[in-house]
C-alpha positions as CSV (number, residue, x, y, z in Angstrom):
1,M,2.3,34.1,128.4
2,R,4.7,35.6,126.1
3,G,3.2,37.9,123.5
4,R,5.0,38.4,119.9
5,L,7.1,41.5,118.9
6,S,5.6,42.8,115.7
7,V,8.1,45.1,113.8
8,E,6.7,46.7,111.0
9,L,9.8,48.1,108.9
10,P,9.4,51.6,106.8
11,L,10.1,50.0,103.5
12,S,8.2,52.4,101.7
13,D,10.3,55.3,102.9
14,P,13.2,56.4,100.9
15,Q,15.1,57.4,103.9
16,F,14.6,54.1,105.6
17,W,16.8,52.7,102.5
18,L,19.1,55.8,102.8
19,V,19.8,55.6,106.2
20,S,20.3,51.2,105.4
21,A,22.4,51.6,102.8
22,G,25.4,54.0,104.5
23,A,25.1,51.9,107.9
24,A,25.7,48.9,105.5
25,L,28.5,50.8,103.8
26,V,30.0,51.8,107.2
27,L,30.3,48.2,108.7
28,G,31.1,47.2,105.2
29,L,34.0,49.5,105.4
30,A,35.0,48.3,109.3
31,L,35.0,44.8,108.3
32,R,37.4,45.8,105.4
33,R,40.0,47.3,107.4
34,A,40.0,44.6,110.1
35,R,41.0,42.5,107.2
36,Q,43.1,44.5,105.9
37,R,45.2,45.1,109.3
38,A,44.9,41.3,110.0
39,R,46.7,40.5,106.6
40,D,49.3,43.7,107.4
41,K,50.0,41.7,110.2
42,S,50.9,38.7,108.6
43,G,53.3,40.2,106.3
44,V,51.9,38.7,103.2
45,A,51.1,40.1,100.2
46,C,47.9,40.4,98.6
47,D,47.2,41.7,95.0
48,R,43.4,41.6,96.2
49,C,43.5,43.7,98.7
50,P,42.1,47.4,98.8
51,K,44.2,50.1,98.4
52,P,44.6,53.3,100.6
53,H,42.4,55.4,98.8
54,G,39.7,52.7,98.9
55,P,38.4,52.9,102.5
56,R,38.4,56.9,102.2
57,R,36.5,57.0,99.6
58,L,33.5,54.1,100.6
59,G,33.6,56.5,103.8
60,A,33.1,59.7,101.5
61,L,30.1,57.4,99.8
62,A,28.6,56.6,103.2
63,A,28.9,60.2,104.4
64,A,27.4,61.3,101.4
65,L,24.5,59.2,101.5
66,L,23.9,59.7,105.4
67,G,23.7,63.1,104.5
68,A,21.2,62.5,101.6
69,A,19.1,60.7,104.6
70,G,19.3,64.0,106.6
71,A,18.3,66.1,103.7
72,A,15.4,64.1,102.8
73,H,14.0,64.3,106.0
74,A,14.5,68.3,106.4
75,A,11.1,70.1,104.9
76,S,9.7,73.9,104.4
77,V,6.4,75.1,104.3
78,A,4.8,78.3,103.2
79,R,1.1,79.1,104.1
80,E,-0.9,82.1,103.0
81,V,-4.0,83.8,104.9
82,A,-6.2,86.5,105.2
83,V,-5.8,88.2,108.5
84,M,-6.2,91.6,110.0
85,G,-7.7,93.5,107.2
86,T,-4.4,92.3,105.1
87,T,-2.3,89.2,103.9
88,L,-0.5,87.0,106.6
89,R,2.3,85.1,104.7
90,V,4.4,82.4,107.1
91,E,7.2,80.5,105.8
92,V,8.9,78.0,108.2
93,E,12.0,75.5,107.8
94,V,12.4,72.5,109.9
95,T,14.8,69.6,110.0
96,N,12.7,67.2,111.2
97,G,9.6,66.0,108.9
98,R,7.3,68.1,106.9
99,S,3.9,67.3,109.4
100,D,6.2,69.3,112.0
101,A,6.4,72.0,109.7
102,L,3.0,72.4,108.8
103,A,2.2,71.8,112.7
104,I,4.2,74.8,113.1
105,A,2.9,77.1,110.2
106,E,-0.7,76.5,111.9
107,A,0.3,77.5,115.5
108,L,1.9,80.4,114.4
109,V,-1.2,81.9,112.0
110,R,-3.7,81.2,115.1
111,E,-1.6,83.5,117.3
112,I,-1.9,86.0,115.0
113,E,-5.5,85.2,114.7
114,A,-6.0,85.7,118.2
115,A,-4.3,89.1,118.3
116,E,-6.8,89.8,115.7
117,A,-9.6,89.0,118.4
118,R,-7.8,91.2,120.7
119,L,-7.1,94.1,119.0
120,S,-9.1,94.7,116.0
121,T,-11.1,97.8,116.0
122,W,-12.8,96.6,112.8
123,R,-14.3,93.7,114.7
124,D,-17.6,94.8,117.0
125,T,-16.5,92.1,119.4
126,S,-12.9,92.2,119.7
127,E,-11.6,93.2,123.2
128,L,-10.2,96.5,122.4
129,A,-13.7,97.5,120.7
130,R,-15.3,96.6,123.7
131,L,-12.5,98.6,125.6
132,N,-13.5,101.9,123.3
133,R,-17.4,101.0,123.8
134,T,-17.3,100.6,127.8
135,P,-17.5,104.4,129.8
136,V,-14.4,106.2,131.3
137,G,-13.4,104.7,134.6
138,E,-14.6,100.9,134.4
139,W,-12.2,98.3,134.2
140,I,-12.6,95.2,132.4
141,E,-10.3,92.4,131.9
142,S,-8.4,92.1,128.6
143,A,-6.0,89.6,127.3
144,A,-4.6,92.6,125.5
145,A,-3.5,94.8,128.6
146,P,0.5,94.0,128.3
147,E,0.1,95.4,124.5
148,L,-2.0,98.0,125.7
149,A,0.7,98.8,128.3
150,A,3.7,98.8,125.5
151,A,1.8,101.1,123.2
152,A,1.7,103.8,125.9
153,R,5.2,103.5,126.8
154,C,6.1,103.9,123.0
155,A,3.9,106.9,122.5
156,R,5.3,108.6,125.8
157,E,8.8,107.8,124.3
158,T,8.6,109.5,121.3
159,G,6.9,112.6,122.3
160,F,3.3,111.1,121.6
161,A,4.5,111.4,117.5
162,F,3.4,107.8,117.9
163,H,-0.3,107.7,120.1
164,P,-2.5,104.5,120.6
165,S,-5.8,106.7,121.1
166,I,-6.2,108.3,117.6
167,G,-9.6,106.9,116.6
168,R,-11.5,110.3,116.9
169,L,-8.6,111.5,114.4
170,V,-9.0,108.6,112.6
171,E,-12.5,109.1,111.9
172,A,-12.7,112.9,111.8
173,W,-10.7,112.2,108.5
174,G,-12.5,109.7,107.0
175,L,-9.3,107.6,106.7
176,R,-12.0,104.2,107.0
177,G,-13.7,106.0,103.9
178,G,-12.7,107.6,100.9
179,G,-11.4,110.0,103.0
180,R,-12.6,114.0,104.1
181,V,-10.7,117.4,105.5
182,P,-12.6,118.1,108.8
183,T,-13.5,121.3,110.3
184,S,-11.5,122.9,112.7
185,T,-14.3,122.2,115.2
186,E,-14.4,118.6,114.3
187,L,-10.3,118.8,114.4
188,A,-10.2,120.5,117.8
189,A,-12.9,118.2,119.1
190,A,-10.9,114.9,118.3
191,R,-8.1,115.9,119.5
192,R,-9.8,116.5,123.2
193,D,-7.8,114.4,125.7
194,L,-4.8,113.7,123.6
195,D,-2.5,115.0,125.6
196,E,-1.9,112.0,127.5
197,V,-2.4,108.0,126.3
198,G,-6.1,108.4,127.5
199,Y,-5.9,104.8,129.3
200,E,-3.8,102.8,131.9
201,S,-3.3,99.3,131.7
202,A,-2.6,96.7,134.6
203,E,-0.6,94.1,132.9
204,V,-0.3,91.7,135.7
205,A,-3.9,91.6,136.4
206,G,-5.1,91.8,133.3
207,R,-6.9,94.6,133.4
208,V,-7.7,98.1,131.0
209,R,-10.1,101.2,131.5
210,K,-9.8,104.5,129.9
211,T,-9.1,107.4,131.9
212,A,-10.5,109.8,128.9
213,D,-12.9,109.7,126.2
214,V,-10.6,108.1,123.7
215,A,-11.3,105.9,120.7
216,I,-8.0,103.5,120.7
217,E,-6.7,102.4,117.2
218,E,-4.6,99.8,116.6
219,G,-3.5,100.7,113.5
220,A,-0.1,101.4,114.2
221,F,0.8,98.8,116.9
222,G,-1.6,95.8,116.2
223,K,0.9,94.1,113.1
224,G,3.0,94.2,115.4
225,A,1.8,92.6,118.8
226,G,0.4,89.8,116.2
227,L,3.5,88.9,115.1
228,D,5.3,89.1,118.9
229,A,2.8,87.1,120.0
230,A,3.6,84.5,117.4
231,L,7.1,84.5,117.5
232,S,6.8,83.6,121.3
233,R,4.4,80.9,120.5
234,L,7.4,80.0,118.8
235,E,9.7,80.0,121.8
236,M,7.1,77.7,123.6
237,L,6.8,75.1,121.2
238,P,9.0,71.4,121.8
239,R,13.1,72.6,121.4
240,K,13.0,70.0,118.0
241,E,10.2,72.0,116.3
242,R,11.8,75.3,117.0
243,A,14.9,74.0,115.3
244,G,14.6,76.0,112.1
245,F,13.7,79.8,110.3
246,V,10.7,81.2,110.3
247,R,9.7,83.8,108.5
248,L,6.7,85.6,108.6
249,D,5.3,88.8,106.5
250,L,2.2,90.9,107.7
251,G,1.0,93.0,105.4
252,G,4.6,93.8,104.5
253,Q,6.4,94.1,108.6
254,I,8.6,91.3,108.4
255,A,9.3,89.1,111.8
256,W,11.6,85.8,111.7
257,A,13.3,83.8,114.1
258,N,16.3,81.3,114.6
259,A,18.3,82.7,111.9
260,R,21.6,81.4,111.5
261,S,22.6,83.9,108.9
262,P,21.7,87.4,108.3
263,V,18.4,88.3,106.7
264,R,18.4,90.5,103.7
265,L,16.0,92.3,103.2
266,E,15.2,95.4,100.3
267,L,13.9,98.8,101.0
268,A,11.4,100.3,98.4
269,D,11.7,103.4,96.9
270,P,9.4,105.8,97.9
271,R,8.1,106.8,94.5
272,Q,7.5,103.4,93.1
273,R,7.5,100.3,95.8
274,S,8.1,98.0,93.5
275,R,11.4,99.3,92.9
276,P,14.1,97.8,95.5
277,V,16.7,100.9,96.0
278,L,18.5,99.3,99.1
279,E,19.3,95.9,100.6
280,I,20.1,95.6,104.1
281,A,21.6,92.3,106.0
282,V,19.9,92.0,109.5
283,A,22.4,89.7,112.0
284,D,20.0,89.6,114.7
285,R,17.9,85.7,114.7
286,R,15.2,87.4,116.2
287,A,14.5,90.9,115.0
288,S,11.3,92.6,113.1
289,L,11.4,95.1,110.5
290,A,8.3,97.9,109.8
291,S,8.0,100.2,107.4
292,S,6.0,103.4,107.1
293,G,5.1,106.0,104.3
294,D,2.4,107.8,102.6
295,S,2.7,106.8,99.0
296,E,0.0,103.8,98.7
297,K,-2.5,105.5,101.1
298,Q,-3.4,108.8,99.6
299,F,-7.0,110.8,99.4
300,T,-7.4,113.6,97.4
301,F,-9.7,116.1,98.4
302,N,-10.6,119.5,96.5
303,G,-7.3,118.7,94.2
304,K,-5.1,118.2,97.3
305,S,-3.3,114.9,97.8
306,F,-3.7,114.1,101.6
307,G,-1.8,111.2,103.8
308,H,-3.2,108.9,106.1
309,L,-0.4,109.0,108.7
310,I,-1.8,112.0,111.1
311,D,0.4,113.7,113.6
312,P,-1.3,113.4,116.9
313,R,0.2,116.6,118.0
314,T,-1.1,118.6,115.4
315,G,-4.2,116.5,114.4
316,A,-3.2,117.1,111.0
317,P,-1.6,114.3,108.3
318,A,2.4,114.4,108.6
319,P,3.9,115.6,105.7
320,D,5.3,113.2,102.9
321,F,9.0,113.1,102.5
322,G,9.1,109.5,101.7
323,S,9.3,106.4,103.9
324,V,11.4,105.0,106.9
325,A,12.4,101.7,108.3
326,V,13.0,100.7,111.5
327,V,14.5,97.3,112.6
328,A,14.2,95.8,116.4
329,A,14.0,93.2,118.0
330,N,10.5,93.2,119.2
331,A,8.2,93.6,117.0
332,L,5.1,96.0,118.4
333,A,8.5,98.2,119.1
334,A,9.5,98.4,114.8
335,D,5.1,99.0,114.3
336,C,5.3,102.1,116.5
337,L,8.4,103.4,116.0
338,S,8.4,103.3,112.2
339,T,5.1,105.6,112.6
340,A,6.8,107.7,115.1
341,L,9.7,108.4,112.8
342,F,7.8,109.2,109.8
343,V,5.7,111.7,111.5
344,M,9.1,113.5,113.1
345,G,10.2,113.7,109.9
346,P,13.7,112.9,108.8
347,D,15.5,115.7,110.8
348,D,13.6,115.3,114.3
349,G,13.4,111.5,113.9
350,S,17.5,111.8,113.3
351,R,17.7,113.7,116.1
352,W,15.3,111.8,118.7
353,L,17.5,108.6,117.5
354,A,20.7,110.7,118.1
355,E,19.0,111.3,122.0
356,H,17.7,107.6,123.0
357,A,19.9,104.6,123.1
358,R,17.9,102.0,121.9
359,E,18.2,98.6,120.7
360,I,16.7,99.3,117.3
361,E,18.2,100.6,113.7
362,A,16.4,103.0,111.3
363,A,16.7,104.2,107.5
364,Y,14.8,107.4,106.2
365,L,14.6,107.2,102.2
366,V,14.2,110.9,101.6
367,V,12.7,112.2,98.2
368,D,14.7,115.2,97.8
369,G,13.5,116.4,94.6
370,G,14.7,114.6,92.0
371,R,17.3,113.0,94.3
372,L,16.6,110.2,96.7
373,R,18.8,110.1,99.6
374,A,19.1,107.4,102.3
375,K,20.1,108.6,106.1
376,L,20.9,105.6,108.0
377,T,21.8,104.7,111.7
378,P,25.4,103.4,111.9
379,E,25.4,99.6,112.2
380,L,22.5,99.8,110.1
381,A,24.8,101.7,106.8
382,R,27.5,99.5,107.9
383,R,25.3,96.2,106.2
384,A,23.5,98.2,103.7
385,R,24.7,97.5,99.9
386,P,22.6,100.1,97.5
387,L,20.8,98.6,94.5
388,V,20.6,101.8,92.5
389,E,23.5,104.0,91.6
390,E,21.2,107.4,92.1
391,L,20.8,106.4,95.7
392,E,22.9,109.0,98.3
393,V,24.0,107.6,101.7
394,E,24.1,109.0,104.5
395,V,24.9,108.2,108.2
396,L,23.8,109.3,111.3
397,N,26.6,109.8,113.3
398,G,26.0,109.1,117.1
399,S,22.0,107.7,116.5
400,S,22.7,104.3,117.6
């Protein structure tokens, strides 16, 4: 017995009618041209034959309709969720429908939520919180092993201006509360064992253990790790789903992928965060921008202001000069390096950038009395545009 073939036409879909109209125009154009050629060969004049410009107009109309059909199917979505103690904004553009854009956005959110479950020390149930409770020398299984290994490498490369194991310093200064100034005895105890990372990570085996009695703190690398995880997930989706531009903003750290044109970003005045003073254009298809500064996170003790960015080498808050922004292909690297370069300060940070051949770019915004100066690595300087007249721009020669 032969079955019947049932076909349902999507009559309610505007794209169906646009495509159908375009196809009909193309077919009509082909038939009209064939008829004209036949008449030309017969040598018979015809007042009603189409003029030469007629087919071109029909072709242009057909192309416009087909282009409109494609545009009708393109989609973009934006989502905002609370995660990692801040706000995540996800923007996704695709060419094959809103449902795919929504699915991609959901997958990215899930990856960052999973990173929070691995790395947040605000949660007693996270893998990092469990590692902090584990006795020294005892190996534990952890999916965070590669991220902890990357943080350890960054610490060593920056001479411990960035340090992933400053949890006891954070506690001593009361940075998760209203802030306090520790005694010299408390400070010495909190800095104990910070001459090294204080843990080791077997990336391939997925295991970590503490080698000293330290408390690991994710504040300067956790957001970057989450953004990297999200963009890596994007790369594993089917090709048709990852064809569009994706932009993530996790508490001020930006990451993106599949950029087809330079991504333009604005850096804010460190004295007034709502005031953009410098625009940079980043040509990388995938990259991340992280910034560090003390303007929004300070506390006052006995009439003196203290910042939240601790110099692990001294145990005290780093001097506040303004802010620094870092652009890197890897979001975790951008995250930890922005902290390290702030702790180093503009002078030592500029020397570090000159001595380390890395695929990063950096911009210092330095408040000097009433002056505001921008110190940029060369490639970034070529693609930067001041947004205020008083900004003085300086190129860090040989730093890139």
